C-alpha positions as CSV (number, residue, x, y, z in Angstrom):
1,M,25.2,43.0,31.3
2,K,23.8,40.6,33.4
3,T,20.4,41.7,31.1
4,H,22.4,40.3,27.9
5,L,23.8,37.7,29.7
6,K,20.0,36.4,30.6
7,A,18.5,36.8,26.9
8,A,22.1,34.7,26.2
9,L,21.7,32.0,28.3
10,A,17.6,31.6,27.1
11,S,18.3,31.8,23.6
12,L,20.4,29.1,23.6
13,L,18.1,26.9,26.2
14,A,15.9,28.0,23.6
15,A,17.7,26.3,21.1
16,G,19.1,23.7,22.6
17,T,14.7,22.7,23.3
18,M,14.3,22.5,19.9
19,L,17.7,20.5,18.7
20,G,16.5,18.5,21.3
21,G,13.3,17.9,19.9
22,L,14.4,17.7,16.5
23,I,16.6,14.6,17.6
24,G,14.4,12.7,20.5
25,L,11.3,13.3,18.5
26,A,8.5,11.4,20.3
27,P,6.6,8.5,18.6
28,G,4.7,9.5,15.4
29,A,6.5,12.9,15.1
30,Q,7.9,14.6,11.8
31,A,10.9,15.8,11.2
32,V,11.3,18.6,8.0
33,D,9.2,17.9,5.5
34,V,10.1,17.8,1.3
35,A,8.8,17.6,-1.3
36,C,8.8,14.4,-3.4
37,N,11.1,14.0,-6.6
38,N,9.5,12.9,-10.1
39,Y,6.2,13.7,-8.5
40,A,3.1,15.9,-10.7
41,S,-0.7,15.8,-10.0
42,T,-3.3,18.6,-10.1
43,S,-5.2,16.8,-7.4
44,S,-2.2,15.6,-4.7
45,T,1.0,16.5,-3.1
46,C,3.1,14.4,-2.4
47,V,5.8,14.8,0.8
48,N,8.6,12.9,2.3
49,T,9.2,13.1,6.3
50,Q,10.8,11.3,8.6
51,I,8.3,9.4,11.3
52,V,9.7,7.6,14.4
53,I,9.0,4.1,15.2
54,D,9.9,3.3,18.5
55,G,12.6,4.7,18.3
56,E,13.8,5.5,15.5
57,S,13.6,6.9,12.4
58,H,12.3,6.2,9.2
59,S,12.2,7.8,5.9
60,A,8.4,8.0,4.6
61,D,6.0,9.6,1.6
62,W,3.1,10.7,2.6
63,Y,0.7,11.7,-0.6
64,L,-1.8,13.8,0.3
65,P,-5.1,15.0,-1.8
66,Q,-6.4,18.4,-2.2
67,G,-8.8,18.5,0.6
68,S,-10.3,16.0,3.4
69,A,-8.8,12.6,2.9
70,S,-11.6,9.8,3.2
71,A,-8.7,7.2,5.1
72,L,-5.7,6.4,5.3
73,M,-4.2,3.1,3.2
74,V,-0.7,2.8,4.0
75,L,1.2,1.3,1.1
76,N,4.4,-0.6,1.6
77,H,7.2,-1.5,-0.9
78,G,8.4,-5.2,-1.0
79,F,12.2,-6.6,-0.5
80,S,14.6,-4.3,-1.4
81,R,12.7,-1.9,-2.8
82,G,11.8,1.7,-1.6
83,C,8.6,3.6,-1.3
84,G,9.9,5.8,-4.6
85,N,9.4,3.1,-6.3
86,L,5.7,2.7,-5.6
87,R,5.3,6.6,-6.4
88,G,2.4,6.0,-9.5
89,T,0.1,3.6,-7.6
90,S,0.1,5.4,-4.9
91,K,-0.4,8.5,-7.4
92,A,-3.3,6.7,-8.9
93,I,-4.9,6.1,-5.3
94,A,-4.5,9.5,-4.1
95,E,-6.1,11.0,-6.7
96,Q,-9.2,9.2,-5.6
97,G,-9.0,11.3,-1.9
98,V,-7.1,8.6,-0.3
99,M,-3.9,9.4,1.5
100,V,-1.2,7.2,1.2
101,L,2.0,6.5,3.7
102,C,4.6,4.5,2.2
103,V,7.2,3.5,5.1
104,N,10.8,2.7,4.4
105,G,12.7,0.2,6.0
106,D,13.7,-3.4,5.6
107,M,10.7,-6.1,4.4
108,T,12.5,-9.2,5.2
109,A,9.7,-11.9,6.0
110,G,7.5,-8.9,6.1
111,N,9.1,-7.3,9.1
112,P,6.6,-7.8,11.8
113,E,8.2,-6.1,14.6
114,L,7.7,-3.2,12.6
115,A,4.2,-3.6,11.4
116,A,3.0,-3.7,15.0
117,D,4.5,-1.1,16.2
118,L,3.2,1.1,13.3
119,G,-0.2,-0.9,13.9
120,D,0.3,0.5,17.2
121,L,0.6,4.4,16.4
122,L,-2.5,4.2,14.2
123,T,-4.3,2.5,16.7
124,Q,-3.4,5.2,18.9
125,R,-3.9,8.1,16.5
126,A,-0.4,9.3,17.3
127,L,0.8,9.9,13.8
128,T,0.4,13.5,12.5
129,P,0.7,13.5,8.6
130,P,2.3,16.6,7.7
131,S,1.2,19.9,5.9
132,G,-1.5,20.9,8.7
133,K,-3.5,17.9,7.6
134,T,-6.2,15.4,9.5
135,L,-4.9,11.8,10.3
136,P,-8.4,10.5,8.5
137,Q,-10.0,7.6,10.3
138,R,-10.7,5.0,8.7
139,Y,-7.8,2.7,7.2
140,I,-6.8,0.7,4.4
141,V,-3.7,-1.3,4.8
142,G,-1.4,-2.8,1.5
143,G,1.6,-3.6,-0.1
144,H,3.2,-5.4,-2.5
145,S,5.8,-8.5,-2.4
146,A,6.7,-9.0,0.9
147,G,5.0,-5.5,1.9
148,G,2.1,-7.8,1.2
149,H,2.6,-9.7,4.2
150,F,4.0,-6.5,6.3
151,A,0.6,-5.5,5.5
152,S,-1.0,-8.7,6.3
153,E,1.0,-8.2,10.1
154,L,-0.2,-4.6,10.3
155,G,-3.9,-5.2,9.4
156,A,-3.7,-8.0,11.8
157,R,-2.2,-5.7,15.0
158,I,-4.9,-2.6,14.0
159,D,-7.4,-5.8,14.2
160,A,-5.9,-7.2,17.5
161,N,-5.6,-3.6,18.8
162,G,-9.8,-3.5,17.7
163,Y,-9.3,-0.7,16.4
164,S,-13.2,0.3,14.9
165,N,-12.6,2.1,11.5
166,F,-10.7,-0.5,9.8
167,A,-11.7,-1.0,6.0
168,G,-9.9,-3.9,5.0
169,A,-6.7,-4.5,2.5
170,I,-5.3,-4.2,-0.6
171,L,-2.1,-6.5,-1.8
172,F,-0.3,-6.1,-5.0
173,D,1.5,-10.2,-6.0
174,P,2.6,-10.4,-2.2
175,V,4.6,-12.6,-1.2
176,A,3.9,-14.7,2.2
177,S,5.3,-15.3,5.4
178,G,4.6,-17.2,8.4
179,G,1.3,-16.0,9.6
180,F,0.1,-15.2,6.6
181,T,-2.9,-16.4,6.5
182,A,-4.0,-16.4,10.2
183,N,-2.8,-12.6,9.2
184,L,-6.0,-12.9,6.6
185,E,-8.6,-14.3,8.4
186,A,-8.1,-11.7,10.9
187,I,-8.3,-9.1,8.1
188,S,-11.5,-10.1,6.3
189,D,-13.3,-11.0,9.8
190,S,-15.2,-13.4,8.3
191,A,-15.6,-11.3,5.3
192,T,-17.1,-8.2,6.9
193,R,-14.0,-6.4,5.8
194,P,-12.4,-6.6,1.6
195,V,-8.8,-8.4,1.4
196,L,-8.3,-7.8,-2.6
197,A,-5.4,-8.4,-4.6
198,V,-4.1,-8.2,-7.8
199,T,-1.2,-10.9,-8.7
200,A,1.2,-12.2,-11.5
201,R,2.0,-14.9,-12.7
202,P,3.6,-17.5,-11.1
203,S,7.4,-17.2,-10.8
204,V,10.7,-17.5,-8.8
205,T,10.2,-13.8,-7.7
206,N,6.7,-14.0,-6.2
207,L,7.2,-17.4,-5.0
208,F,4.6,-19.2,-7.6
209,N,2.2,-17.5,-6.0
210,N,2.7,-18.4,-2.9
211,S,0.5,-16.2,-1.6
212,A,-2.8,-17.9,-3.5
213,E,-3.9,-20.5,-0.8
214,A,-4.8,-18.2,1.6
215,L,-6.5,-15.8,-0.4
216,V,-9.0,-18.6,-2.1
217,G,-9.2,-19.9,1.6
218,L,-10.8,-16.7,3.0
219,D,-14.5,-16.4,3.1
220,S,-15.1,-13.6,0.2
221,D,-16.9,-14.5,-3.0
222,Y,-13.9,-12.5,-5.1
223,V,-10.6,-11.8,-3.3
224,G,-9.5,-9.7,-6.5
225,I,-7.5,-10.8,-9.9
226,Q,-4.1,-12.4,-11.8
227,L,-3.4,-10.6,-14.6
228,V,-1.9,-12.4,-17.6
229,W,-1.0,-11.1,-20.6
230,A,-1.5,-7.9,-22.6
231,K,-2.9,-9.1,-25.8
232,Y,-2.7,-11.6,-28.7
233,T,-1.6,-10.9,-32.1
234,L,-2.8,-13.5,-33.9
235,G,-4.1,-16.0,-31.0
236,I,0.4,-15.4,-30.2
237,P,0.1,-14.1,-26.3
238,S,2.5,-10.9,-25.4
239,G,2.8,-8.6,-22.5
240,G,2.7,-11.2,-20.1
241,S,1.9,-9.9,-16.0
242,C,5.6,-9.2,-13.9
243,H,6.0,-9.3,-10.2
244,I,7.1,-5.1,-11.2
245,D,3.5,-4.4,-12.6
246,V,3.0,-2.0,-9.7
247,E,6.3,-0.1,-9.6
248,G,6.3,0.4,-13.7
249,E,8.0,3.5,-14.5
250,D,9.1,3.6,-11.3
251,T,11.2,1.1,-10.7
252,D,14.8,0.1,-11.8
253,I,17.4,-2.4,-12.9
254,I,17.4,-4.1,-9.2
255,G,13.7,-4.8,-9.4
256,I,14.6,-5.6,-13.1
257,A,16.6,-8.2,-12.1
258,G,14.6,-9.6,-9.7
259,A,11.9,-10.4,-11.5
260,T,13.7,-10.9,-14.4
261,C,11.1,-9.2,-16.4
262,T,10.2,-6.2,-17.0
263,A,6.8,-3.9,-15.9
264,N,4.3,-3.8,-18.8
265,A,2.7,-0.6,-19.0
266,T,-0.6,-2.3,-20.1
267,Q,-0.8,-4.1,-17.2
268,T,0.6,-1.3,-14.6
269,A,-2.5,1.2,-15.8
270,R,-4.9,-2.2,-14.9
271,L,-3.5,-2.4,-12.0
272,R,-3.9,1.0,-11.5
273,D,-7.0,1.0,-12.1
274,F,-8.3,-1.9,-10.2
275,A,-6.3,-0.6,-7.0
276,A,-7.6,3.2,-7.3
277,T,-10.7,1.6,-7.7
278,W,-10.9,-0.4,-4.4
279,A,-8.7,2.0,-2.7
280,K,-12.0,4.5,-3.3
281,D,-14.4,1.9,-2.1
282,L,-13.2,0.3,0.8
283,A,-12.5,4.1,2.1
284,T,-15.9,5.8,1.3
285,G,-18.1,2.1,1.5
286,S,-18.9,2.4,-1.8
287,H,-19.1,-0.4,-4.3
288,T,-18.2,-0.1,-8.1
289,S,-19.7,-3.4,-9.4
290,A,-17.9,-3.3,-12.6
291,Y,-14.2,-4.4,-10.6
292,Y,-15.8,-6.7,-8.4
293,C,-17.3,-10.8,-9.1
294,T,-20.4,-11.4,-6.9
295,D,-18.6,-15.4,-7.1
296,A,-15.4,-15.4,-8.6
297,N,-16.2,-19.2,-10.1
298,V,-18.8,-18.2,-12.4
299,V,-17.8,-15.2,-15.2
300,A,-21.5,-14.3,-15.3
301,T,-21.3,-12.8,-12.7
302,C,-18.6,-10.4,-13.1
303,G,-18.7,-6.8,-13.8
304,T,-17.8,-5.4,-16.5
305,K,-14.0,-4.3,-16.3
306,V,-13.7,-7.8,-14.6
307,K,-15.4,-9.2,-17.5
308,S,-13.6,-6.9,-20.3
309,L,-10.4,-9.5,-19.4
310,V,-11.7,-12.4,-18.4
311,D,-14.8,-13.2,-20.1
312,L,-12.8,-13.3,-23.1
313,S,-12.8,-16.9,-25.3
314,L,-8.4,-15.8,-24.9
315,P,-8.7,-14.2,-21.4
316,L,-5.7,-12.0,-20.6
317,A,-6.8,-12.3,-16.8
318,A,-8.0,-14.7,-14.4
319,P,-10.2,-14.5,-11.1
320,I,-8.2,-15.5,-8.2
321,R,-9.9,-18.8,-7.0
């Protein structure tokens, strides 16, 4: 009887230890992994899990390339949005061999506290990707709308912590809050790291491109592209860019109502093309010249992909300048 009692107590203690581990996850620890909804790719997978940041559990999506990832890009959603709204854009980046992480959270004013806490975890290399994947050494930050400001806070924190393998930032129609300019300057580090953006036409939702001044004020000669029109028919433009083009087919009625426009498939495809190529370049240290300008003020210095949109009698886009 004593032997059976000891065995039972041992089993209870083991179960209690496991339960305690689930309830009190260590910082950066994951709970149960679940495959993401509506995700299909031949070269990557998407896993939803829980990560603990400063004692609070957050639902997070990880996009995991086959084989070893060249970098980790933290790509965060905008205000009142979720990681699922960035499914297609995250997939495009992951299919270039870059691991992507999106953390669901309140993005009001870019949530500087969450950004700082996540930045500390990344600097300490205290995050463990799911599915047995290794956390890449190289980091990229990115985000949409208020998530763009979150990315600026995250990147500035990683820089302040002195992390040496920080590659830069890719932003999608960012909406700036206090400190945005200083954050981008910290990330850029006098143009030694790329800070790139795809923006939409001025609107109430993007606060009339309130991020533009910070972007053009950087020392860099090229900081990205503003998408304007999808096409012209008999000289009449159509398919104007929208604040939620980064969401594309993953948007919803809340996104459309908030942006007061719908994502345009052509603009979404262009945005993802630039984003995925830039992410691969930042991750690997390469430079796909077609997607950049040597000097944003001189169209002749732009690569073929940029020129195909801006070097026209009726331009479809413009370098950010």
